[in-house]
FIZA-693014 format. One record per residue: residue number from 1; residue in one letter; x, y, z of N, C-alpha, C, O in turn. Coordinates in nm, 4 decimals. Layout:
N
NODE   num   residuo        n_X        n_Y        n_Z       ca_X       ca_Y       ca_Z        c_X        c_Y        c_Z        o_X        o_Y        o_Z
NODE   NUM         A          X          Y          Z          X          Y          Z          X          Y          Z          X          Y          Z
...
//
This chain:
119
NODE   num   residuo        n_X        n_Y        n_Z       ca_X       ca_Y       ca_Z        c_X        c_Y        c_Z        o_X        o_Y        o_Z
NODE     1         M    -9.2822    10.8162    10.3582    -9.2479    10.9421    10.4222    -9.2380    10.9217    10.5730    -9.3130    10.8440    10.6321
NODE     2         T    -9.1476    10.9905    10.6311    -9.1342    10.9811    10.7752    -9.2313    11.0768    10.8419    -9.2909    11.1631    10.7775
NODE     3         E    -9.2458    11.0594    10.9726    -9.3365    11.1454    11.0490    -9.2962    11.2920    11.0377    -9.3814    11.3809    11.0368
NODE     4         K    -9.1651    11.3164    11.0290    -9.1153    11.4535    11.0182    -9.1597    11.5190    10.8865    -9.1838    11.6397    10.8829
NODE     5         N    -9.1704    11.4414    10.7799    -9.2065    11.4952    10.6500    -9.3565    11.5139    10.6317    -9.3985    11.5772    10.5348
NODE     6         T    -9.4380    11.4608    10.7218    -9.5827    11.4720    10.7055    -9.6320    11.6135    10.7329    -9.7414    11.6497    10.6897
NODE     7         N    -9.5553    11.6922    10.8022    -9.5994    11.8263    10.8385    -9.5830    11.9274    10.7263    -9.6133    12.0451    10.7458
NODE     8         I    -9.5367    11.8858    10.6108    -9.5155    11.9791    10.5002    -9.6466    12.0164    10.4310    -9.6547    12.1226    10.3693
NODE     9         F    -9.7486    11.9321    10.4396    -9.8709    11.9544    10.3637    -9.9561    12.0680    10.4191   -10.0117    12.1453    10.3411
NODE    10         M    -9.9681    12.0806    10.5488   -10.0485    12.1896    10.6047    -9.9858    12.3268    10.5757   -10.0574    12.4177    10.5335
NODE    11         P    -9.8559    12.3446    10.5967    -9.7977    12.4734    10.5557    -9.8124    12.4999    10.4056    -9.8298    12.6144    10.3637
NODE    12         A    -9.8055    12.3938    10.3253    -9.8237    12.4117    10.1808    -9.9664    12.4554    10.1499    -9.9872    12.5391    10.0620
NODE    13         L   -10.0643    12.4005    10.2201   -10.2041    12.4421    10.2007   -10.2236    12.5880    10.2391   -10.2896    12.6631    10.1674
NODE    14         V   -10.1669    12.6279    10.3512   -10.1802    12.7664    10.3965   -10.1094    12.8604    10.2987   -10.1634    12.9651    10.2632
NODE    15         T    -9.9891    12.8233    10.2551    -9.9143    12.9059    10.1595    -9.9899    12.9201    10.0281   -10.0016    13.0301     9.9742
NODE    16         L   -10.0412    12.8089     9.9768   -10.1208    12.8132     9.8540   -10.2404    12.9055     9.8701   -10.2684    12.9869     9.7822
NODE    17         S   -10.3102    12.8936     9.9803   -10.4293    12.9767    10.0026   -10.3944    13.1242    10.0137   -10.4663    13.2093     9.9613
NODE    18         V   -10.2851    13.1549    10.0814   -10.2424    13.2947    10.0947   -10.2040    13.3517     9.9580   -10.2403    13.4650     9.9263
NODE    19         L   -10.1316    13.2753     9.8776   -10.0924    13.3235     9.7455   -10.2133    13.3426     9.6544   -10.2229    13.4433     9.5842
NODE    20         V   -10.3052    13.2470     9.6552   -10.4260    13.2582     9.5721   -10.5108    13.3756     9.6176   -10.5626    13.4514     9.5357
NODE    21         T   -10.5248    13.3904     9.7496   -10.6023    13.5023     9.8037   -10.5388    13.6352     9.7648   -10.6085    13.7272     9.7220
NODE    22         G   -10.4075    13.6457     9.7795   -10.3379    13.7687     9.7407   -10.3584    13.8013     9.5946   -10.3842    13.9163     9.5592
NODE    23         Y   -10.3469    13.7008     9.5097   -10.3682    13.7210     9.3666   -10.5100    13.7694     9.3375   -10.5293    13.8630     9.2600
NODE    24         Q   -10.6087    13.7057     9.3995   -10.7475    13.7441     9.3762   -10.7765    13.8841     9.4280   -10.8489    13.9600     9.3635
NODE    25         V   -10.7216    13.9192     9.5424   -10.7450    14.0519     9.5994   -10.6785    14.1599     9.5141   -10.7376    14.2654     9.4908
NODE    26         V   -10.5561    14.1344     9.4673   -10.4880    14.2327     9.3824   -10.5663    14.2534     9.2535   -10.5865    14.3672     9.2110
NODE    27         L   -10.6105    14.1448     9.1909   -10.6891    14.1590     9.0680   -10.8193    14.2344     9.0946   -10.8585    14.3203     9.0157
NODE    28         A   -10.8859    14.2029     9.2044   -11.0123    14.2702     9.2361   -10.9899    14.4185     9.2640   -11.0715    14.5023     9.2256
NODE    29         S   -10.8790    14.4507     9.3310   -10.8538    14.5919     9.3606   -10.8197    14.6706     9.2341   -10.8399    14.7920     9.2295
NODE    30         L   -10.7682    14.6025     9.1313   -10.7387    14.6680     9.0038   -10.8589    14.6679     8.9091   -10.8538    14.7253     8.8003
NODE    31         G   -10.9666    14.6028     8.9523   -11.0871    14.6001     8.8717   -11.0962    14.4849     8.7738   -11.1820    14.4850     8.6855
NODE    32         F   -11.0090    14.3871     8.7882   -11.0109    14.2704     8.7006   -11.0761    14.1522     8.7712   -11.0914    14.1513     8.8934
NODE    33         K   -11.1138    14.0534     8.6923   -11.1691    13.9304     8.7478   -11.0757    13.8164     8.7124   -11.0257    13.8088     8.6001
NODE    34         Y   -11.0520    13.7277     8.8081   -10.9687    13.6116     8.7817   -11.0479    13.5110     8.6988   -11.1709    13.5079     8.7040
NODE    35         S   -10.9763    13.4290     8.6225   -11.0411    13.3366     8.5287   -11.0939    13.2124     8.6000   -11.0493    13.1772     8.7092
NODE    36         D   -11.1891    13.1479     8.5358   -11.2423    13.0225     8.5879   -11.1366    12.9131     8.5860   -11.1359    12.8254     8.6724
NODE    37         F   -11.0470    12.9179     8.4875   -10.9394    12.8197     8.4808   -10.8467    12.8327     8.6014   -10.8014    12.7319     8.6556
NODE    38         F   -10.8184    12.9554     8.6436   -10.7353    12.9774     8.7613   -10.8005    12.9159     8.8849   -10.7332    12.8518     8.9656
NODE    39         V   -10.9305    12.9355     8.8995   -11.0027    12.8787     9.0133   -10.9983    12.7267     9.0072   -10.9784    12.6609     9.1093
NODE    40         F   -11.0169    12.6706     8.8877   -11.0125    12.5253     8.8715   -10.8761    12.4693     8.9115   -10.8683    12.3711     8.9853
NODE    41         V   -10.7689    12.5319     8.8629   -10.6342    12.4825     8.8927   -10.6029    12.4964     9.0409   -10.5500    12.4033     9.1016
NODE    42         S   -10.6345    12.6101     9.0997   -10.6035    12.6284     9.2420   -10.6849    12.5324     9.3288   -10.6329    12.4802     9.4274
NODE    43         N   -10.8106    12.5081     9.2942   -10.8912    12.4121     9.3703   -10.8394    12.2702     9.3533   -10.8393    12.1926     9.4488
NODE    44         T   -10.7954    12.2354     9.2334   -10.7410    12.1017     9.2088   -10.6135    12.0792     9.2891   -10.5949    11.9727     9.3479
NODE    45         V   -10.5268    12.1778     9.2917   -10.4030    12.1666     9.3697   -10.4362    12.1583     9.5184   -10.3745    12.0804     9.5912
NODE    46         F   -10.5323    12.2373     9.5640   -10.5714    12.2355     9.7047   -10.6246    12.0979     9.7435   -10.5837    12.0423     9.8454
NODE    47         I   -10.7146    12.0431     9.6637   -10.7719    11.9111     9.6929   -10.6638    11.8035     9.6881   -10.6652    11.7105     9.7687
NODE    48         S   -10.5711    11.8156     9.5950   -10.4620    11.7186     9.5859   -10.3734    11.7231     9.7102   -10.3320    11.6187     9.7605
NODE    49         L   -10.3442    11.8422     9.7596   -10.2645    11.8544     9.8819   -10.3382    11.7974    10.0025   -10.2769    11.7335    10.0880
NODE    50         V   -10.4688    11.8198    10.0101   -10.5483    11.7608    10.1193   -10.5446    11.6087    10.1094   -10.5284    11.5404    10.2105
NODE    51         A   -10.5596    11.5550     9.9874   -10.5562    11.4094     9.9683   -10.4199    11.3524    10.0075   -10.4126    11.2477    10.0718
NODE    52         L   -10.3130    11.4201     9.9693   -10.1800    11.3740    10.0081   -10.1613    11.3778    10.1590   -10.1035    11.2861    10.2173
NODE    53         W   -10.2100    11.4831    10.2218   -10.1990    11.4931    10.3667   -10.2756    11.3800    10.4351   -10.2256    11.3193    10.5298
NODE    54         I   -10.3977    11.3513    10.3869   -10.4765    11.2426    10.4457   -10.4077    11.1090    10.4230   -10.4060    11.0242    10.5122
NODE    55         E   -10.3510    11.0895    10.3045   -10.2784    10.9648    10.2748   -10.1676    10.9404    10.3767   -10.1540    10.8298    10.4291
NODE    56         V   -10.0895    11.0423    10.4043    -9.9777    11.0282    10.4973   -10.0286    11.0224    10.6415    -9.9810    10.9413    10.7209
NODE    57         D   -10.1237    11.1068    10.6749   -10.1753    11.1123    10.8117   -10.2477    10.9838    10.8510   -10.2426    10.9434    10.9672
NODE    58         S   -10.3141    10.9201    10.7573   -10.3934    10.8005    10.7891   -10.3069    10.6831    10.8326   -10.3578    10.5892    10.8938
NODE    59         R   -10.1805    10.6858    10.8034   -10.0904    10.5783    10.8460   -10.0772    10.5723    10.9971   -10.0400    10.4683    11.0515
NODE    60         R   -10.1069    10.6816    11.0657   -10.0998    10.6835    11.2121   -10.2205    10.6191    11.2774   -10.2177    10.5900    11.3970
NODE    61         F   -10.3271    10.5960    11.2007   -10.4520    10.5441    11.2553   -10.4803    10.4053    11.1981   -10.5245    10.3935    11.0838
NODE    62         P   -10.4554    10.3004    11.2763   -10.4759    10.1648    11.2233   -10.6224    10.1320    11.1952   -10.6501    10.0388    11.1197
NODE    63         E   -10.7160    10.2050    11.2532   -10.8579    10.1773    11.2298   -10.9073    10.2294    11.0942   -11.0187    10.1976    11.0527
NODE    64         I   -10.8262    10.3078    11.0262   -10.8623    10.3588    10.8946   -10.8237    10.2547    10.7895   -10.7067    10.2189    10.7751
NODE    65         Y   -10.9241    10.2073    10.7169   -10.8996    10.1106    10.6098   -10.8418    10.1834    10.4897   -10.8990    10.2813    10.4417
NODE    66         R   -10.7281    10.1350    10.4415   -10.6585    10.1998    10.3299   -10.6395    10.1002    10.2161   -10.5404    10.0272    10.2146
NODE    67         P   -10.7331    10.0957    10.1201   -10.7136    10.0065    10.0062   -10.5994    10.0559     9.9175   -10.5442    10.1637     9.9393
NODE    68         Y   -10.5656     9.9759     9.8181   -10.4547    10.0081     9.7284   -10.4728    10.1444     9.6617   -10.3762    10.2197     9.6487
NODE    69         E   -10.5927    10.1766     9.6201   -10.6187    10.3010     9.5466   -10.6710    10.4117     9.6387   -10.7524    10.4943     9.5973
NODE    70         F   -10.6243    10.4128     9.7618   -10.6729    10.5051     9.8641   -10.6606    10.6514     9.8216   -10.7573    10.7265     9.8347
NODE    71         S   -10.5446    10.6940     9.7713   -10.5245    10.8341     9.7321   -10.6181    10.8745     9.6190   -10.6741    10.9842     9.6203
NODE    72         Y   -10.6349    10.7866     9.5222   -10.7256    10.8146     9.4110   -10.8692    10.8297     9.4619   -10.9413    10.9204     9.4203
NODE    73         L   -10.9092    10.7415     9.5508   -11.0459    10.7479     9.6047   -11.0686    10.8760     9.6842   -11.1778    10.9327     9.6812
NODE    74         I   -10.9664    10.9215     9.7548   -10.9786    11.0477     9.8284   -11.0021    11.1622     9.7302   -11.0883    11.2469     9.7536
NODE    75         C   -10.9267    11.1655     9.6209   -10.9413    11.2728     9.5216   -11.0784    11.2698     9.4553   -11.1373    11.3750     9.4306
NODE    76         V   -11.1298    11.1506     9.4262   -11.2577    11.1392     9.3562   -11.3748    11.1679     9.4503   -11.4675    11.2404     9.4143
NODE    77         Y   -11.3703    11.1116     9.5692   -11.4831    11.1237     9.6635   -11.4499    11.2156     9.7805   -11.4987    11.1948     9.8916
NODE    78         W   -11.3680    11.3161     9.7564   -11.3199    11.3993     9.8658   -11.4321    11.4695     9.9400   -11.4225    11.4871    10.0615
NODE    79         I   -11.5377    11.5099     9.8718   -11.6455    11.5853     9.9365   -11.7151    11.5011    10.0436   -11.7688    11.5552    10.1403
NODE    80         F   -11.7138    11.3694    10.0263   -11.7739    11.2813    10.1261   -11.6701    11.2279    10.2240   -11.6955    11.2177    10.3440
NODE    81         Y   -11.5521    11.1938    10.1708   -11.4549    11.1250    10.2548   -11.3812    11.2181    10.3499   -11.3558    11.1792    10.4639
NODE    82         V   -11.3461    11.3381    10.3085   -11.2662    11.4272    10.3937   -11.3380    11.4609    10.5239   -11.2757    11.4512    10.6297
NODE    83         P   -11.4673    11.5005    10.5223   -11.5331    11.5245    10.6511   -11.5425    11.3970    10.7358   -11.5261    11.4014    10.8577
NODE    84         Y   -11.5691    11.2831    10.6697   -11.5748    11.1561    10.7424   -11.4398    11.1255    10.8065   -11.4342    11.0841    10.9223
NODE    85         Y   -11.3325    11.1453    10.7329   -11.1987    11.1166    10.7856   -11.1691    11.2038    10.9073   -11.1217    11.1543    11.0095
NODE    86         F   -11.1969    11.3323    10.8964   -11.1699    11.4212    11.0097   -11.2558    11.3852    11.1297   -11.2079    11.3910    11.2430
NODE    87         W   -11.3808    11.3483    11.1080   -11.4665    11.3072    11.2185   -11.4157    11.1760    11.2787   -11.4093    11.1621    11.4008
NODE    88         R   -11.3806    11.0823    11.1952   -11.3376    10.9502    11.2416   -11.2076    10.9570    11.3206   -11.1911    10.8839    11.4182
NODE    89         T   -11.1166    11.0420    11.2806   -10.9857    11.0457    11.3461   -10.9753    11.1503    11.4574   -10.8947    11.1344    11.5491
NODE    90         R   -11.0556    11.2566    11.4506   -11.0373    11.3656    11.5469   -11.1667    11.4159    11.6105   -11.1634    11.5096    11.6903
NODE    91         R   -11.2770    11.3570    11.5776   -11.4105    11.3921    11.6292   -11.4404    11.5411    11.6092   -11.4238    11.5921    11.4984
NODE    92         A   -11.4838    11.6116    11.7138   -11.5279    11.7515    11.6992   -11.4134    11.8419    11.6523   -11.4352    11.9343    11.5740
NODE    93         R   -11.2931    11.8154    11.6998   -11.1771    11.8942    11.6553   -11.1558    11.8761    11.5047   -11.1184    11.9707    11.4354
NODE    94         G   -11.1792    11.7573    11.4555   -11.1653    11.7301    11.3135   -11.2665    11.8052    11.2295   -11.2345    11.8526    11.1205
NODE    95         V   -11.3888    11.8164    11.2799   -11.4911    11.8931    11.2081   -11.4500    12.0394    11.2003   -11.4696    12.1047    11.0978
NODE    96         M   -11.3930    12.0905    11.3090   -11.3447    12.2293    11.3085   -11.2302    12.2460    11.2074   -11.2231    12.3478    11.1385
NODE    97         I   -11.1416    12.1473    11.1984   -11.0328    12.1530    11.1012   -11.0899    12.1526    10.9602   -11.0439    12.2280    10.8744
NODE    98         F   -11.1898    12.0684    10.9354   -11.2516    12.0620    10.8027   -11.3167    12.1950    10.7659   -11.3007    12.2424    10.6534
NODE    99         V   -11.3893    12.2553    10.8585   -11.4513    12.3860    10.8330   -11.3428    12.4902    10.8059   -11.3587    12.5752    10.7183
NODE   100         G   -11.2333    12.4836    10.8806   -11.1218    12.5748    10.8573   -11.0611    12.5570    10.7192   -11.0256    12.6551    10.6540
NODE   101         L   -11.0487    12.4317    10.6736   -10.9964    12.4067    10.5390   -11.0890    12.4627    10.4312   -11.0426    12.5189    10.3321
NODE   102         I   -11.2191    12.4472    10.4509   -11.3150    12.5008    10.3541   -11.3043    12.6533    10.3493   -11.3015    12.7123    10.2413
NODE   103         L   -11.2984    12.7166    10.4664   -11.2835    12.8622    10.4703   -11.1508    12.9060    10.4078   -11.1448    13.0051    10.3350
NODE   104         L   -11.0453    12.8308    10.4374   -10.9141    12.8638    10.3824   -10.9127    12.8532    10.2305   -10.8521    12.9365    10.1631
NODE   105         S   -10.9786    12.7519    10.1764   -10.9788    12.7352    10.0309   -11.0634    12.8410     9.9606   -11.0432    12.8675     9.8421
NODE   106         N   -11.1576    12.9014    10.0323   -11.2454    13.0024     9.9721   -11.2158    13.1434    10.0214   -11.2956    13.2345    10.0000
NODE   107         L   -11.1036    13.1618    10.0862   -11.0707    13.2908    10.1464   -11.0633    13.4030    10.0435   -11.1142    13.5124    10.0679
NODE   108         G   -11.0015    13.3777     9.9300   -10.9903    13.4811     9.8261   -11.1255    13.5254     9.7744   -11.1498    13.6449     9.7575
NODE   109         S   -11.2134    13.4303     9.7494   -11.3481    13.4639     9.7018   -11.4255    13.5418     9.8070   -11.4967    13.6368     9.7746
NODE   110         L   -11.4116    13.5016     9.9333   -11.4826    13.5719    10.0401   -11.4351    13.7170    10.0528   -11.5163    13.8084    10.0676
NODE   111         I   -11.3040    13.7372    10.0469   -11.2501    13.8734    10.0601   -11.2909    13.9600     9.9416   -11.3283    14.0758     9.9599
NODE   112         T   -11.2843    13.9051     9.8199   -11.3233    13.9865     9.7041   -11.4727    14.0172     9.7049   -11.5135    14.1240     9.6593
NODE   113         K   -11.5539    13.9268     9.7553   -11.6977    13.9556     9.7685   -11.7208    14.0650     9.8717   -11.8091    14.1490     9.8541
NODE   114         M   -11.6425    14.0651     9.9792   -11.6549    14.1724    10.0778   -11.6075    14.3047    10.0193   -11.6628    14.4102    10.0505
NODE   115         M   -11.5045    14.2991     9.9340   -11.4570    14.4224     9.8707   -11.5639    14.4805     9.7778   -11.5879    14.6012     9.7784
NODE   116         Y   -11.6272    14.3955     9.6992   -11.7324    14.4444     9.6083   -11.8559    14.4886     9.6845   -11.9259    14.5807     9.6424
NODE   117         G   -11.8827    14.4232     9.7960   -11.9974    14.4621     9.8780   -11.9769    14.5971     9.9450   -12.0734    14.6670     9.9760
NODE   118         A   -11.8503    14.6338     9.9673   -11.8187    14.7603    10.0325   -11.8343    14.8783     9.9375   -11.8481    14.9920     9.9826
NODE   119         D   -11.8324    14.8536     9.8072   -11.8450    14.9631     9.7092   -11.9824    15.0216     9.7059   -12.0084    15.1140     9.6289
//
């Protein structure tokens, strides 16, 4: 992928999060609960997009060791590797990006919890 194509993953993450959040909020406002399978699929897609973004982004940083199975390892050990990657490549700004990604991935749940708390 070229440098121009690497910017597709962050908008895709934001779009996915907005769509999932909208779906969860609409269901909550109608009094329904979204399924656990829906949460599993949306989280899997989100983690996969983060792994793809890191795979492409890491090519800009020669100090990042990238073994043959790098993408697979990111998907399996993402909870440990993603914060490390953001810290290693961007320091404090990277930690803020990681916290933002966590909030973005849980935005629908947070909003629906606030909706139920308001009742």
